[in-house]
C-alpha positions as CSV (number, residue, x, y, z in Angstrom):
1,X,-8.8,-16.6,1.9
2,X,-6.4,-13.9,0.9
3,X,-5.0,-10.9,2.9
4,X,-7.7,-8.7,1.3
5,X,-10.1,-9.9,4.1
6,X,-8.1,-7.8,6.5
7,X,-6.6,-5.1,4.3
8,X,-9.8,-3.8,2.6
9,X,-12.0,-3.4,5.8
10,X,-9.0,-1.8,7.6
11,X,-8.5,0.7,4.8
12,X,-12.2,1.4,4.2
13,X,-12.8,2.0,7.9
14,X,-9.9,4.5,8.2
15,X,-10.2,6.5,5.0
16,X,-11.2,10.1,5.4
17,X,-12.0,12.1,2.2
18,X,-10.6,13.4,0.1
19,X,-8.9,10.0,-0.6
20,X,-6.3,9.0,-3.2
21,X,-5.8,5.3,-4.0
22,X,-2.4,4.3,-5.5
23,X,-2.8,1.4,-7.9
24,X,-6.6,1.9,-8.3
25,X,-7.1,-0.3,-11.4
26,X,-8.2,-3.3,-9.4
27,X,-9.5,-1.6,-6.3
28,X,-13.3,-2.1,-6.7
29,X,-13.7,-1.5,-2.9
30,X,-13.1,2.2,-3.6
31,X,-16.8,2.5,-4.4
32,X,-17.4,1.8,-0.7
33,X,-15.6,4.9,0.4
34,X,-17.1,8.3,1.1
35,X,-16.0,10.7,-1.6
36,X,-14.3,12.3,-3.2
37,X,-12.0,9.6,-4.3
38,X,-9.2,9.9,-6.9
39,X,-6.9,7.2,-8.1
40,X,-3.5,6.9,-9.8
41,X,-2.2,3.9,-11.7
42,X,0.3,3.4,-14.6
43,X,-2.4,1.4,-16.4
44,X,-5.3,3.1,-18.1
45,X,-8.2,2.4,-15.8
46,X,-11.3,4.1,-14.5
47,X,-13.9,3.1,-11.9
48,X,-17.3,4.8,-12.0
49,X,-17.0,6.0,-8.4
50,X,-13.7,7.9,-9.0
51,X,-13.8,11.6,-9.3
52,X,-10.5,11.5,-11.2
53,X,-8.4,8.6,-12.5
54,X,-4.8,9.8,-13.0
55,X,-2.5,7.7,-15.2
56,X,1.0,7.9,-13.9
57,X,3.7,6.8,-11.5
58,X,3.3,7.8,-7.9
59,X,7.1,8.2,-7.6
60,X,7.1,11.3,-9.8
61,X,3.5,12.4,-10.3
62,X,2.6,15.9,-9.0
63,X,-1.0,16.4,-7.9
64,X,-2.9,19.6,-8.0
65,X,-4.3,19.0,-4.5
66,X,-3.4,17.1,-1.4
67,X,-5.4,14.3,0.2
68,X,-6.5,13.6,3.7
69,X,-6.0,9.9,3.1
70,X,-3.7,8.1,0.7
71,X,-4.2,4.4,0.2
72,X,-1.5,2.0,-1.0
73,X,-3.1,-1.4,-0.4
74,X,-1.0,-4.2,-1.8
75,X,0.8,-1.7,-4.1
76,X,4.1,-0.5,-2.7
77,X,5.7,-4.0,-2.9
78,X,5.4,-4.0,-6.7
79,X,6.9,-0.6,-7.5
80,X,10.2,-0.7,-9.4
81,X,9.8,-4.4,-10.3
82,X,8.7,-6.0,-13.5
83,X,5.2,-7.4,-13.9
84,X,3.7,-8.0,-17.3
85,X,0.1,-7.9,-15.9
86,X,0.7,-4.4,-14.7
87,X,2.8,-3.4,-17.7
88,X,5.7,-2.3,-15.4
89,X,9.4,-2.8,-15.9
90,X,12.2,-3.5,-13.4
91,X,13.5,0.0,-13.2
92,X,14.3,0.5,-9.5
93,X,14.4,-2.8,-7.5
94,X,16.4,-1.4,-4.6
95,X,14.5,1.8,-3.9
96,X,11.2,1.8,-5.9
97,X,9.1,1.0,-2.9
98,X,10.7,3.8,-0.8
99,X,10.3,6.3,-3.7
100,X,6.7,5.2,-4.0
101,X,6.1,5.7,-0.3
102,X,7.7,9.2,-0.5
103,X,5.3,10.0,-3.4
104,X,2.3,8.9,-1.2
105,X,3.5,11.1,1.6
106,X,3.9,14.1,-0.8
107,X,0.3,13.6,-2.0
108,X,-0.9,13.6,1.6
109,X,-2.0,16.9,3.3
110,X,-0.5,17.9,6.6
111,X,-2.3,16.1,9.4
112,X,-3.5,13.4,7.0
113,X,-2.3,9.8,6.8
114,X,-1.1,7.2,4.4
115,X,-2.4,3.7,4.8
116,X,-0.1,1.0,3.4
117,X,-0.3,-2.8,3.4
118,X,2.5,-5.1,2.3
119,X,3.1,-8.9,2.5
120,X,5.1,-9.8,5.6
121,X,7.3,-12.7,6.4
122,X,10.7,-13.9,5.3
123,X,12.3,-11.1,3.2
124,X,12.3,-11.9,-0.5
125,X,12.2,-10.5,-4.0
126,X,9.8,-12.6,-6.0
127,X,10.6,-10.7,-9.2
128,X,7.2,-9.0,-9.4
129,X,6.8,-8.1,-5.7
130,X,8.8,-7.9,-2.4
131,X,8.0,-9.5,0.9
132,X,9.0,-7.5,4.0
133,X,10.3,-8.3,7.5
134,X,10.8,-5.8,10.3
135,X,14.2,-4.7,9.1
136,X,12.9,-4.0,5.6
137,X,9.8,-2.2,7.0
138,X,12.1,0.0,9.1
139,X,14.2,0.8,6.0
140,X,11.1,1.5,4.0
141,X,9.6,3.9,6.6
142,X,12.7,5.5,8.0
143,X,12.0,9.1,9.0
144,X,8.2,8.8,8.9
145,X,5.8,8.7,11.9
146,X,4.6,5.1,11.4
147,X,2.6,2.6,13.4
148,X,2.1,-0.9,12.1
149,X,0.7,-4.3,13.0
150,X,1.0,-7.7,11.5
151,X,-1.9,-10.0,10.8
152,X,-1.3,-13.7,10.1
153,X,-3.4,-16.3,8.2
154,X,-5.4,-18.4,8.4
155,X,-7.6,-16.3,10.7
156,X,-5.8,-13.0,10.0
157,X,-5.4,-12.3,13.6
158,X,-3.0,-9.7,15.0
159,X,0.4,-11.3,15.7
160,X,3.8,-10.3,16.9
161,X,6.1,-9.6,14.0
162,X,8.5,-12.3,15.3
163,X,5.7,-14.9,14.9
164,X,5.5,-14.1,11.1
165,X,9.1,-13.3,10.0
166,X,9.8,-16.8,8.7
167,X,6.7,-17.2,6.7
168,X,7.0,-17.6,2.9
169,X,4.5,-16.3,0.4
170,X,2.0,-18.9,-0.6
171,X,2.8,-19.1,-4.3
172,X,0.3,-22.0,-4.8
173,X,-2.5,-20.0,-3.3
174,X,-1.4,-16.7,-4.6
175,X,-1.6,-14.8,-1.4
176,X,0.5,-13.7,1.6
177,X,0.5,-15.7,4.8
178,X,1.0,-12.5,6.8
179,X,0.4,-8.8,6.0
180,X,1.7,-5.6,7.7
181,X,-0.8,-2.8,7.9
182,X,0.9,0.6,8.3
183,X,-0.4,4.0,9.2
184,X,1.9,6.9,8.4
185,X,0.9,10.2,9.9
186,X,2.0,13.3,8.1
187,X,2.6,16.0,10.7
188,X,0.4,16.6,13.7
189,X,-0.6,13.9,16.1
190,X,-0.3,10.2,15.4
191,X,-3.5,8.6,14.2
192,X,-3.8,4.8,14.7
């Protein structure tokens, strides 16, 4: 059972339209959202439920509108790293994730929120994604109004970050053993 069992219901239950999904090419759950829903991905991909499917990089893309909710579910950890499946190159391993998060916040309207999930545990660069601990999350979200919680496998229950910080990614199973779910509020009151 992968981290999607906690990430997807969390995102779907909190998304308020209009919504932008970052890395939408494999996000079939978007069809469960109330619309309108747009997506951005460096890969050419369209889902029938999307109003618009932008092809581009969230780090530099300029949208014609702002969104009440921006979703980056299992996406930020890949930005700036190389992954043949996604057709991406290692162009910003140190700051790609932060620049992607900044792009998400830029796309969000004032009073809206950005919902982000990343693998959590022992900090590591696996070549095609990063795994975060508290320190790396603080660096990633510095200056933003953020609330986060950590969920740990196998039951995906909420846990203290210290309980999960030594967990390694399950490379054999192809999923995280813990995941951090973050809500970033853009202006206004915090929304958890």
